[in-house]
C-alpha positions as CSV (number, residue, x, y, z in Angstrom):
1,M,0.0,0.0,0.0
2,F,2.9,2.4,0.6
3,K,5.8,3.2,-1.7
4,I,8.4,5.9,-1.5
5,V,9.3,7.4,-4.9
6,D,11.9,10.2,-5.0
7,N,11.0,11.2,-1.4
8,E,7.3,11.3,-2.2
9,I,4.7,9.0,-0.6
10,H,2.7,6.9,-3.0
11,F,-0.3,5.2,-1.4
12,T,-3.0,2.9,-2.9
13,H,-6.0,1.6,-1.1
14,A,-9.5,0.4,-2.3
15,G,-9.2,2.0,-5.7
16,E,-7.8,5.3,-4.5
17,K,-4.3,6.5,-5.3
18,V,-2.6,9.2,-3.2
19,I,0.6,11.2,-3.7
20,I,2.0,13.3,-0.8
21,S,5.0,15.5,-1.8
22,S,6.9,18.6,-0.9
23,C,5.5,21.6,-2.7
24,G,7.5,24.6,-1.5
25,K,9.1,26.0,1.6
26,N,7.4,24.3,4.6
27,S,4.7,23.1,2.2
28,V,3.1,19.7,1.7
29,R,0.9,18.9,-1.3
30,F,-1.8,16.2,-1.2
31,R,-3.3,14.7,-4.4
32,S,-5.6,11.8,-4.7
33,S,-7.9,10.2,-7.3
34,M,-10.2,7.2,-7.7
35,D,-9.1,6.3,-11.3
36,G,-5.7,5.1,-10.4
37,R,-3.9,8.1,-11.9
38,I,-2.6,11.4,-10.6
39,G,-2.6,14.1,-13.2
40,N,0.0,16.8,-13.6
41,E,-2.4,19.8,-13.8
42,N,-1.2,22.5,-11.5
43,W,-3.9,25.1,-12.4
44,T,-2.4,28.4,-11.1
45,L,0.0,26.8,-8.7
46,T,3.7,26.8,-9.5
47,P,5.2,24.1,-7.2
48,K,8.8,24.7,-6.0
49,P,9.6,21.5,-4.1
50,A,12.0,21.9,-1.2
51,A,14.2,19.3,0.3
52,A,12.1,16.4,1.7
53,K,12.6,13.0,3.3
54,A,10.0,10.3,3.1
55,W,10.0,6.8,4.7
56,I,7.7,4.0,5.9
57,D,7.3,3.7,9.6
58,G,5.3,0.7,10.7
59,K,1.6,1.5,10.2
60,C,2.2,4.8,8.4
61,A,4.3,6.6,5.9
62,V,5.9,9.8,6.8
63,L,7.1,12.9,4.8
64,E,9.1,15.7,6.3
65,T,10.0,19.0,4.6
66,G,11.2,22.0,6.6
67,K,9.0,22.4,9.6
68,M,6.1,20.3,8.1
69,R,5.4,16.7,8.7
70,A,2.7,14.5,7.1
71,E,1.7,11.0,8.2
72,I,-0.6,8.8,6.2
73,Y,-2.0,5.6,7.8
74,K,-3.2,2.3,6.3
75,N,-6.8,3.4,6.3
76,G,-5.8,6.5,4.3
77,K,-6.1,9.0,7.1
78,V,-3.6,11.9,7.0
79,I,-2.3,14.0,9.9
80,Y,-0.2,17.1,9.5
81,Y,2.2,18.7,11.9
82,S,4.1,22.0,12.0
83,N,7.1,22.4,14.3
84,G,6.0,19.2,16.0
85,D,2.5,20.4,16.8
86,R,-0.5,18.6,15.3
87,I,-2.3,21.3,13.2
88,I,-4.8,19.4,11.0
89,E,-6.1,15.9,11.0
90,E,-8.6,14.1,8.7
91,L,-11.9,13.1,10.2
92,P,-13.3,9.7,9.1
93,E,-17.0,9.9,8.1
94,L,-17.8,6.3,9.1
95,T,-17.3,4.1,12.2
96,F,-14.1,2.1,12.8
97,G,-12.1,4.9,11.2
98,A,-13.5,4.3,7.7
99,G,-14.7,6.8,5.2
100,I,-11.6,8.8,4.6
101,R,-12.4,11.1,1.8
102,N,-15.5,10.8,-0.2
103,Y,-15.9,10.4,-4.0
104,R,-19.0,10.1,-6.2
105,C,-18.5,9.4,-9.9
106,L,-20.2,11.9,-12.3
107,N,-19.2,11.6,-15.9
108,S,-16.3,12.2,-18.4
109,G,-13.8,11.4,-15.7
110,L,-15.2,13.9,-13.2
111,W,-15.9,13.2,-9.6
112,K,-17.7,15.0,-6.8
113,A,-15.2,14.8,-3.9
114,R,-14.8,16.0,-0.4
115,V,-12.3,16.0,2.4
116,T,-13.2,16.3,6.1
117,F,-10.9,17.4,8.9
118,K,-11.4,17.5,12.7
119,S,-12.6,20.7,14.1
120,N,-10.6,22.6,16.7
121,T,-12.7,24.8,19.0
122,H,-9.9,27.3,19.5
123,E,-9.0,27.7,15.8
124,H,-9.7,30.9,13.8
125,F,-9.8,31.1,10.0
126,Y,-9.2,34.0,7.7
127,G,-9.2,34.4,3.9
128,M,-11.5,32.9,1.2
129,G,-11.5,36.1,-0.9
130,H,-14.1,38.8,-0.1
131,E,-17.8,38.5,0.7
132,A,-19.8,41.1,2.7
133,T,-20.8,38.7,5.5
134,D,-19.6,41.0,8.2
135,C,-17.4,38.1,9.5
136,F,-13.8,38.6,10.3
137,D,-13.0,35.2,11.8
138,L,-14.6,32.7,9.4
139,K,-14.8,30.0,12.0
140,G,-18.4,28.8,12.1
141,T,-19.2,29.9,8.5
142,S,-20.1,28.1,5.3
143,I,-18.8,29.5,2.1
144,D,-19.9,28.7,-1.4
145,L,-17.0,28.2,-3.8
146,R,-18.3,30.3,-6.6
147,H,-18.0,33.8,-8.0
148,V,-20.9,36.3,-8.1
149,N,-21.1,40.1,-8.1
150,A,-19.7,41.3,-4.7
151,K,-18.3,37.8,-3.9
152,C,-14.9,36.8,-5.0
153,T,-13.8,33.3,-4.0
154,V,-10.1,32.6,-3.4
155,P,-10.0,29.1,-1.8
156,F,-7.3,29.8,0.7
157,V,-7.5,30.1,4.5
158,Y,-4.9,31.0,7.2
159,S,-5.4,29.3,10.5
160,S,-4.5,30.7,13.9
161,L,-2.9,27.4,14.6
162,G,-0.1,28.4,12.3
163,Y,-0.8,27.1,8.8
164,G,-2.3,28.0,5.5
165,F,-4.6,25.7,3.5
166,L,-4.9,26.1,-0.3
167,W,-7.7,24.2,-2.1
168,N,-6.0,23.8,-5.5
169,M,-9.1,23.2,-7.6
170,P,-11.0,25.9,-9.5
171,S,-14.2,24.0,-9.3
172,I,-17.6,25.0,-7.9
173,G,-18.1,23.6,-4.4
174,L,-18.4,24.4,-0.7
175,C,-16.1,25.2,2.2
176,E,-17.5,24.5,5.7
177,L,-15.4,25.9,8.6
178,S,-17.9,24.7,11.2
179,Y,-17.6,23.8,14.8
180,N,-18.2,20.1,14.2
181,R,-15.9,19.7,11.2
182,T,-13.9,21.5,8.6
183,R,-14.9,20.2,5.1
184,W,-14.0,21.1,1.6
185,T,-16.2,19.9,-1.3
186,S,-15.6,20.0,-5.0
187,D,-18.7,19.6,-7.2
188,A,-16.6,18.3,-10.1
189,T,-13.0,17.4,-10.3
190,R,-10.6,14.8,-11.6
191,Q,-8.6,14.6,-8.4
192,I,-8.4,16.1,-5.0
193,D,-5.5,18.6,-4.7
194,Y,-4.6,20.8,-1.8
195,V,-1.5,22.4,-0.2
196,I,-0.8,23.0,3.5
197,I,1.8,25.6,4.4
198,G,3.2,25.8,7.9
199,G,4.3,29.0,9.6
200,N,3.2,32.3,11.1
201,P,1.2,34.8,8.9
202,G,4.2,36.4,7.4
203,E,6.0,33.1,6.6
204,V,2.8,31.6,5.0
205,S,2.2,34.8,3.0
206,M,5.7,34.7,1.6
207,T,5.5,31.1,0.6
208,L,2.0,31.6,-0.9
209,A,3.4,34.3,-3.1
210,D,6.2,32.0,-4.2
211,L,3.8,29.3,-5.0
212,T,1.1,31.4,-6.8
213,G,3.0,34.4,-8.0
214,H,4.2,37.8,-6.8
215,A,2.3,40.9,-7.6
216,P,4.3,43.3,-9.7
217,K,5.4,46.6,-8.2
218,I,2.4,48.9,-8.3
219,P,2.8,52.0,-10.5
220,Y,3.4,55.1,-8.5
221,W,0.5,56.9,-10.2
222,A,-1.9,54.3,-8.9
223,T,-1.1,55.2,-5.2
224,G,-2.9,58.5,-5.4
225,F,-6.6,59.5,-5.6
226,W,-8.9,58.0,-8.3
227,Q,-12.0,59.7,-9.5
228,S,-14.9,57.7,-10.9
229,R,-18.7,57.6,-11.2
230,L,-21.5,56.0,-13.0
231,R,-20.9,57.6,-15.4
232,Y,-19.2,60.3,-17.6
233,E,-21.2,60.6,-20.8
234,T,-18.9,62.6,-23.0
235,Q,-15.3,63.5,-23.6
236,D,-16.0,67.1,-22.7
237,E,-17.5,66.1,-19.3
238,V,-14.3,64.1,-18.4
239,L,-12.1,67.0,-19.2
240,A,-14.3,69.5,-17.3
241,V,-14.1,67.4,-14.2
242,A,-10.3,67.0,-14.5
243,K,-9.8,70.7,-15.0
244,K,-11.9,71.5,-12.0
245,Y,-9.8,69.3,-9.8
246,K,-6.7,71.2,-11.1
247,E,-8.4,74.5,-10.5
248,L,-9.2,73.5,-6.9
249,S,-5.6,72.3,-6.4
250,I,-6.8,68.8,-5.5
251,P,-4.3,66.1,-6.7
252,L,-5.9,63.6,-9.1
253,S,-4.0,60.5,-10.2
254,V,-6.6,58.6,-12.3
255,I,-10.0,59.4,-13.8
256,V,-12.2,56.5,-14.9
257,I,-14.6,56.1,-17.8
258,D,-17.3,53.6,-16.9
259,Y,-19.4,51.3,-19.1
260,F,-21.7,52.2,-22.1
261,H,-19.2,54.7,-23.5
262,W,-19.1,52.1,-26.4
263,T,-21.1,51.7,-29.6
264,E,-22.3,48.2,-28.7
265,Q,-21.5,45.5,-26.1
266,G,-18.6,43.6,-27.5
267,D,-17.3,46.4,-29.8
268,Y,-14.5,47.6,-27.4
269,K,-14.4,51.1,-28.7
270,F,-15.6,54.6,-27.9
271,D,-18.9,55.9,-29.3
272,P,-17.7,58.6,-31.7
273,R,-20.8,60.7,-31.1
274,Y,-19.7,61.5,-27.6
275,W,-16.0,60.7,-27.7
276,P,-14.9,62.2,-31.1
277,N,-11.2,62.3,-30.3
278,P,-10.2,60.1,-27.4
279,K,-6.5,60.5,-28.2
280,K,-6.8,64.3,-27.7
281,M,-8.7,63.7,-24.5
282,A,-6.0,61.4,-23.2
283,D,-3.3,63.8,-24.2
284,E,-5.0,66.7,-22.3
285,L,-5.4,64.5,-19.2
286,H,-1.7,63.4,-19.4
287,A,-0.7,67.1,-19.6
288,M,-2.5,67.6,-16.3
289,G,-0.7,64.6,-14.7
290,I,-3.8,62.4,-14.8
291,K,-4.0,58.8,-16.0
292,L,-7.0,57.4,-17.9
293,M,-8.7,54.1,-17.2
294,V,-11.6,52.7,-19.3
295,S,-14.1,50.0,-18.5
296,M,-14.8,46.9,-20.6
297,W,-17.2,44.0,-20.1
298,P,-16.9,40.4,-21.3
299,T,-20.5,40.6,-22.7
300,I,-21.2,40.5,-26.4
301,N,-24.3,40.2,-28.5
302,E,-25.3,39.7,-32.2
303,K,-25.2,43.5,-32.9
304,S,-21.5,43.7,-32.2
305,E,-19.2,43.9,-35.1
306,N,-17.0,41.2,-33.4
307,Y,-19.8,38.7,-32.6
308,T,-19.8,36.5,-35.8
309,Y,-16.1,36.2,-35.9
310,M,-15.8,35.2,-32.2
311,L,-18.7,32.8,-32.5
312,D,-17.3,31.0,-35.5
313,N,-13.9,30.7,-33.9
314,N,-15.2,29.3,-30.6
315,M,-14.2,32.3,-28.6
316,L,-17.4,32.5,-26.6
317,I,-18.6,30.6,-23.5
318,R,-20.9,27.9,-24.7
319,T,-23.7,26.1,-22.9
320,K,-24.6,22.5,-22.6
321,S,-28.3,23.2,-23.2
322,G,-30.1,26.3,-24.4
323,S,-28.8,29.5,-25.9
324,N,-25.2,30.7,-25.2
325,R,-26.7,34.0,-24.1
326,V,-26.0,33.7,-20.4
327,F,-26.6,37.3,-19.2
328,D,-29.5,39.6,-20.0
329,F,-28.6,43.3,-19.9
330,Y,-30.2,45.4,-22.6
331,G,-30.8,42.2,-24.6
332,P,-29.4,38.7,-24.3
333,Q,-25.6,38.7,-24.1
334,A,-23.0,36.0,-24.6
335,E,-19.7,36.1,-22.8
336,I,-16.2,35.9,-24.1
337,D,-14.2,32.8,-23.1
338,A,-11.1,34.3,-21.5
339,T,-9.7,30.8,-20.8
340,N,-9.1,30.4,-24.6
341,P,-5.7,31.9,-25.6
342,D,-7.2,32.8,-29.1
343,T,-9.9,34.8,-27.4
344,R,-7.4,36.7,-25.3
345,E,-5.2,37.5,-28.3
346,F,-8.2,38.7,-30.4
347,V,-9.8,40.8,-27.7
348,W,-6.5,42.4,-26.8
349,S,-6.0,43.4,-30.4
350,K,-9.3,45.3,-30.3
351,L,-8.5,46.8,-26.9
352,K,-5.1,48.0,-28.1
353,E,-6.4,49.4,-31.3
354,N,-9.3,51.3,-29.9
355,Y,-8.2,52.2,-26.4
356,I,-4.5,51.8,-25.7
357,D,-3.3,53.3,-29.0
358,N,-5.5,56.2,-28.2
359,G,-3.8,57.0,-24.9
360,V,-5.8,54.9,-22.4
361,D,-3.4,53.9,-19.6
362,A,-5.2,51.1,-17.9
363,L,-8.3,48.9,-18.2
364,W,-11.2,48.1,-15.9
365,F,-12.5,44.6,-16.3
366,D,-16.0,44.6,-15.0
367,E,-18.3,41.6,-14.8
368,A,-15.2,39.5,-14.3
369,E,-16.8,36.5,-12.6
370,P,-18.2,36.4,-15.3
371,E,-21.8,37.3,-14.3
372,I,-24.3,34.8,-15.6
373,H,-28.0,34.3,-14.8
374,P,-29.1,31.9,-13.6
375,E,-25.9,30.8,-11.8
376,H,-25.9,27.4,-13.3
377,F,-22.1,26.9,-13.8
378,D,-22.7,23.2,-14.6
379,N,-24.3,24.4,-17.9
380,L,-21.2,26.2,-19.1
381,I,-18.5,25.0,-21.4
382,F,-15.1,26.8,-21.3
383,H,-12.0,26.2,-23.4
384,A,-10.5,25.1,-20.1
385,G,-13.2,22.5,-19.3
386,S,-16.7,22.2,-18.0
387,G,-18.1,25.0,-15.9
388,E,-18.5,23.1,-12.7
389,E,-14.8,22.0,-12.9
390,V,-13.1,25.2,-13.9
391,A,-15.4,28.2,-13.4
392,L,-13.4,29.8,-10.6
393,I,-10.4,30.2,-12.9
394,Y,-12.1,32.6,-15.3
395,P,-11.0,35.9,-13.8
396,Y,-7.4,34.6,-13.6
397,Y,-7.3,34.3,-17.4
398,Y,-9.4,37.5,-17.9
399,A,-6.6,39.4,-16.1
400,K,-3.9,37.6,-18.0
401,L,-5.5,38.9,-21.2
402,A,-4.5,42.5,-20.4
403,Y,-1.2,41.6,-18.7
404,D,0.1,39.7,-21.6
405,G,-1.0,42.4,-24.0
406,F,0.7,45.2,-22.1
407,K,3.8,43.1,-21.7
408,S,3.9,42.5,-25.4
409,M,4.1,46.3,-25.8
410,G,7.0,46.5,-23.3
411,R,4.8,48.1,-20.6
412,D,5.6,47.4,-16.9
413,D,3.2,49.8,-15.3
414,I,0.3,47.3,-15.5
415,I,-2.7,47.5,-13.3
416,T,-6.1,46.1,-14.2
417,L,-9.2,46.8,-12.0
418,S,-11.2,43.7,-11.7
419,R,-14.5,42.8,-10.0
420,C,-13.2,39.3,-9.3
421,A,-10.0,37.2,-9.0
422,Y,-8.7,33.8,-8.4
423,T,-5.5,32.4,-6.8
424,G,-2.5,33.7,-8.7
425,A,-4.3,36.6,-10.4
426,Q,-2.1,39.0,-8.4
427,K,0.9,38.3,-10.7
428,F,-1.0,39.9,-13.6
429,G,-1.3,43.3,-11.8
430,T,-4.9,42.6,-10.7
431,L,-6.5,45.2,-8.5
432,V,-9.7,43.6,-7.1
433,W,-12.6,45.7,-6.0
434,S,-15.5,44.4,-3.9
435,G,-18.2,44.8,-6.4
436,D,-21.6,46.6,-6.4
437,I,-22.2,47.1,-2.7
438,P,-24.9,49.3,-1.0
439,S,-24.3,52.8,0.3
440,T,-24.8,52.0,4.0
441,F,-22.8,52.1,7.2
442,E,-23.5,48.3,7.5
443,S,-21.9,47.9,4.2
444,L,-18.8,49.9,5.2
445,R,-18.4,47.9,8.3
446,A,-18.5,44.6,6.3
447,Q,-16.0,45.9,3.7
448,V,-13.4,46.5,6.4
449,K,-13.5,42.8,7.3
450,S,-13.8,41.7,3.7
451,G,-10.6,43.5,2.8
452,L,-8.7,41.9,5.6
453,N,-9.8,38.5,4.6
454,M,-8.7,39.2,1.0
455,A,-5.3,40.4,2.3
456,M,-4.7,36.9,3.7
457,C,-5.2,35.3,0.2
458,G,-2.1,36.5,-1.5
459,I,-3.8,39.3,-3.5
460,P,-2.5,42.5,-2.0
461,W,-4.2,45.0,-4.3
462,W,-7.8,45.6,-3.1
463,T,-10.2,48.5,-3.0
464,T,-13.9,49.4,-2.6
465,D,-16.3,51.9,-4.2
466,I,-15.9,54.8,-1.7
467,G,-19.4,55.6,-0.5
468,G,-20.8,52.3,-1.8
469,F,-22.2,51.7,-5.3
470,Y,-26.0,51.9,-5.1
471,G,-28.8,53.4,-3.0
472,A,-27.1,56.8,-2.2
473,D,-29.0,60.0,-2.0
474,T,-26.2,62.5,-1.9
475,K,-28.5,65.3,-0.5
476,T,-29.2,63.5,2.8
477,D,-27.3,63.9,6.1
478,Y,-26.9,60.2,6.2
479,F,-24.9,60.0,3.0
480,K,-22.9,63.1,3.8
481,E,-21.7,61.4,7.0
482,L,-21.2,58.1,5.3
483,I,-19.1,59.5,2.4
484,V,-16.7,61.2,4.9
485,R,-16.3,58.0,7.0
486,W,-15.8,55.9,3.9
487,F,-13.3,58.4,2.5
488,Q,-11.3,58.1,5.7
489,Y,-11.2,54.4,5.2
490,G,-10.2,55.0,1.6
491,V,-7.2,56.9,2.6
492,F,-5.9,53.8,4.4
493,S,-6.7,51.4,1.6
494,P,-4.2,50.1,-0.9
495,V,-6.0,52.1,-3.6
496,M,-8.2,55.1,-2.9
497,R,-11.0,55.2,-5.5
498,L,-14.2,57.1,-5.4
499,H,-17.0,55.5,-7.4
500,G,-20.8,55.0,-7.3
501,N,-24.2,55.3,-8.9
502,R,-25.6,58.4,-7.2
503,E,-29.3,59.1,-7.2
504,G,-30.8,62.3,-8.5
505,Q,-29.7,62.8,-12.0
506,D,-30.3,60.1,-14.6
507,R,-29.3,62.1,-17.7
508,T,-29.7,59.9,-20.7
509,R,-29.3,61.9,-23.9
510,D,-30.0,59.1,-26.4
511,I,-27.7,56.7,-24.6
512,I,-29.1,53.3,-23.7
513,E,-28.0,53.2,-20.1
514,P,-29.1,56.0,-17.6
515,T,-26.4,58.0,-15.8
516,G,-26.3,58.6,-12.1
517,G,-25.7,61.8,-10.3
518,E,-22.5,63.7,-9.7
519,N,-19.9,62.0,-7.5
520,E,-17.0,64.4,-7.2
521,L,-15.6,65.9,-4.0
522,W,-17.7,69.0,-4.4
523,S,-20.9,67.0,-4.9
524,F,-21.8,66.5,-1.2
525,G,-21.9,70.0,0.3
526,E,-19.4,72.5,1.5
527,E,-18.7,70.9,4.9
528,A,-18.0,67.5,3.4
529,F,-15.9,69.0,0.6
530,D,-13.5,70.7,3.0
531,I,-13.0,67.4,4.9
532,L,-12.6,65.3,1.7
533,K,-10.1,67.7,0.2
534,E,-7.9,67.5,3.3
535,L,-8.1,63.7,3.2
536,V,-6.9,63.7,-0.5
537,L,-4.0,65.9,0.5
538,L,-3.2,63.5,3.4
539,R,-3.2,60.6,0.9
540,E,-0.8,62.6,-1.3
541,R,1.6,62.9,1.7
542,L,1.3,59.2,2.4
543,R,2.1,58.1,-1.1
544,P,5.8,57.4,-0.5
545,Y,5.0,55.3,2.5
546,I,2.3,53.5,0.5
547,K,4.6,52.9,-2.4
548,K,7.3,51.5,-0.1
549,H,4.9,49.0,1.5
550,M,3.3,48.0,-1.8
551,D,6.8,47.3,-3.1
552,I,7.3,45.0,-0.1
553,A,4.0,43.3,-1.0
554,S,5.5,42.7,-4.4
555,E,8.8,41.4,-3.2
556,D,7.8,39.4,-0.2
557,G,4.1,38.8,-0.5
558,I,3.4,40.8,2.7
559,P,0.1,42.7,2.2
560,M,0.0,46.4,3.1
561,M,-3.5,46.3,4.6
562,R,-3.5,43.4,7.0
563,P,-5.1,42.1,10.2
564,M,-3.3,43.0,13.4
565,F,-2.4,39.3,14.1
566,F,-0.2,39.4,11.1
567,D,2.3,41.6,13.0
568,Y,1.4,40.3,16.5
569,P,0.8,36.6,16.0
570,D,1.3,35.8,19.7
571,D,-1.4,38.3,20.8
572,E,-4.7,36.4,21.1
573,L,-6.8,39.5,21.1
574,C,-5.5,40.5,17.7
575,Y,-7.2,37.4,16.2
576,L,-10.6,38.9,17.3
577,E,-10.3,42.5,16.2
578,G,-11.6,42.8,12.6
579,G,-12.7,46.5,12.9
580,Q,-9.1,47.8,12.9
581,Y,-5.9,46.8,11.1
582,M,-2.3,47.5,10.2
583,F,-1.6,49.7,7.2
584,G,2.0,49.0,6.5
585,D,4.5,48.4,9.3
586,D,3.9,51.6,11.3
587,I,0.2,52.6,11.1
588,L,-2.7,51.2,12.9
589,F,-6.1,52.4,11.6
590,A,-9.5,52.0,13.2
591,P,-12.2,53.2,10.9
592,I,-15.5,54.5,12.3
593,T,-18.3,52.5,10.7
594,E,-21.4,53.3,12.7
595,R,-23.7,56.2,11.9
596,G,-23.5,59.0,14.5
597,E,-20.5,57.4,16.2
598,T,-17.9,60.0,17.4
599,S,-15.6,57.7,19.3
600,K,-13.9,54.4,18.6
601,R,-13.0,51.6,20.9
602,V,-9.4,50.5,19.9
603,Y,-7.1,47.8,21.1
604,L,-3.4,48.6,20.9
605,P,-0.9,45.8,20.8
606,E,2.4,45.9,22.7
607,G,4.6,48.9,22.5
608,K,3.9,52.7,22.5
609,W,1.6,54.3,20.0
610,I,1.1,57.9,19.0
611,L,-2.4,59.1,18.1
612,T,-2.2,61.1,14.9
613,M,-4.8,63.6,15.9
614,D,-2.9,65.2,18.7
615,K,0.4,63.3,18.9
616,S,-0.5,62.0,22.4
617,V,1.3,58.7,23.4
618,Y,-0.6,55.6,24.5
619,D,0.7,52.4,26.0
620,G,0.1,49.2,24.2
621,G,-1.6,46.1,25.6
622,R,-4.7,48.0,26.5
623,T,-8.1,49.1,25.0
624,Y,-9.0,52.8,24.7
625,D,-12.1,54.8,23.8
626,V,-10.8,57.5,21.4
627,S,-13.0,60.5,20.4
628,A,-13.2,61.4,16.7
629,N,-15.6,64.0,15.4
630,I,-16.8,63.9,11.8
631,N,-13.7,65.7,10.6
632,E,-11.4,63.4,12.6
633,F,-10.3,59.7,12.3
634,V,-8.6,57.3,14.6
635,A,-5.1,56.3,13.5
636,F,-2.0,55.5,15.6
637,V,1.6,55.4,14.6
638,K,4.3,53.3,16.3
639,D,6.4,55.4,18.5
640,G,9.6,56.4,16.7
641,A,8.2,55.9,13.2
642,D,9.0,58.8,10.8
643,I,5.6,58.7,9.1
644,I,4.0,60.6,12.0
645,S,5.3,63.8,10.4
646,V,2.8,63.6,7.6
647,F,-0.2,63.9,9.8
């Protein structure tokens, strides 16, 4: 039943084959199948096997690599250790220790499969991408492995017991981090494949970056303030907004042109009626020191000039039954198949010709899940495989489309705003935003926790729509308070981007999609404007600090925005505080996320901390109530850090 091959454990039992091997620094990879074969598909993983030793020891086989140890027993059960401590152990589903792993044959070589582990009452989990559940610690939650608008699934968790767990299958499924068990289920896969990485948060994050890819160094221009709204209708309107920012001496790094600036979904070009000379527009923006980002969708319909060519060349997502129109938005839409390299090459050629060659600096890939209705992933056929087997990988290849295109031009300042991502997408310069979220204080509170969980997944570039996307009446006191508090959070986010569909305007001209109200700094009243302007100026002063730590994220995989336990892994209270976080090595930020709140309860870890408001010094290891009026925020800097001078 046991065989040692090149310091890998090979195990066979009752039709199942298992291989346990070194995968990277302090990392063990487990693969198993019920067809007697283990495939070489790595998906987005790039294994870097480290020195390992494997042997048979009586009733089990053992593999050791770095601080990790794996033991597999004759019934198939696996137990993992890190630094000698048992960290994770499979849980049999049947009596007498039977029922290790569960498989159910589907068709075409696919299986529904699951792995169950013992639960540890004192364990905390973080990661899994972003979803506005208002949960920081994911212990006790159940998480669908699927992408939808405002939910991005990255199947990785960090455990407070000192390990990371990567579910290396892009299939639809379920993750249960419950109190009676931890269980991972794939709805359709050819083999079970997961990786366990031992270490503290920093060690695991560095190894995860090595195994899935390092984010590039973020362009300096991306660290400033971004202006966006749904939506600018004309070339003249974009230039007028940019000029007003310059007149008001408010630094503006990026301005964004949202959807339906195009002639038709799938044409990938400006409507010449309202954008007669995009190159001239881009040149004028560049002369003001402003970069230009433009939105594209993966949707396409029969009216598009590209539809027939893409259909005939199998560049669209197909369905197993029914029409290939999988999304209805102003008519039935098909979706491009970004997992097909021919699709990526063709679509990039159009994006380059119509946008990049006209001075557009970066692209916004909306609908990146891709969005389909109904969410029947098992009805989809991708170039990469059937939908239930590979659907999670779509945004990875969608981002690769732009990255490869820019690289072919010799460009290195690559950043693509995306509504979704998958493990490894960070290496393509993917900036993930949290989708179309409501304009409420409850939403803001949930976003703080979502961003911290995303930070633990190896994707360090993350942002939100400042102010939320929908449901905002900018004339109300509620929203004027909300936009200030969200703006304060935006200052201490990896990317500071104002966006949203504001009520109260709906100009349409003869454009198919209505336009929301104004969403610039001056749109929310004089009191809010004065506060927001000062916050943009603060962000400007913070940019060298931000660039420094974003470069660290690129080099070492250490996210800039991260939970406090990342820096203080031995402080148990830091595993419970999801309403505050570290922003780089020296800043602790505690955003106010409740309406009418003018104070914040803050826990300070060990050391001495300086409150940025008045430069008073606080002792760590204690909790404080800190006052903060609407024009104030709660941030602390480590005593002795130079960054205090910018506040």
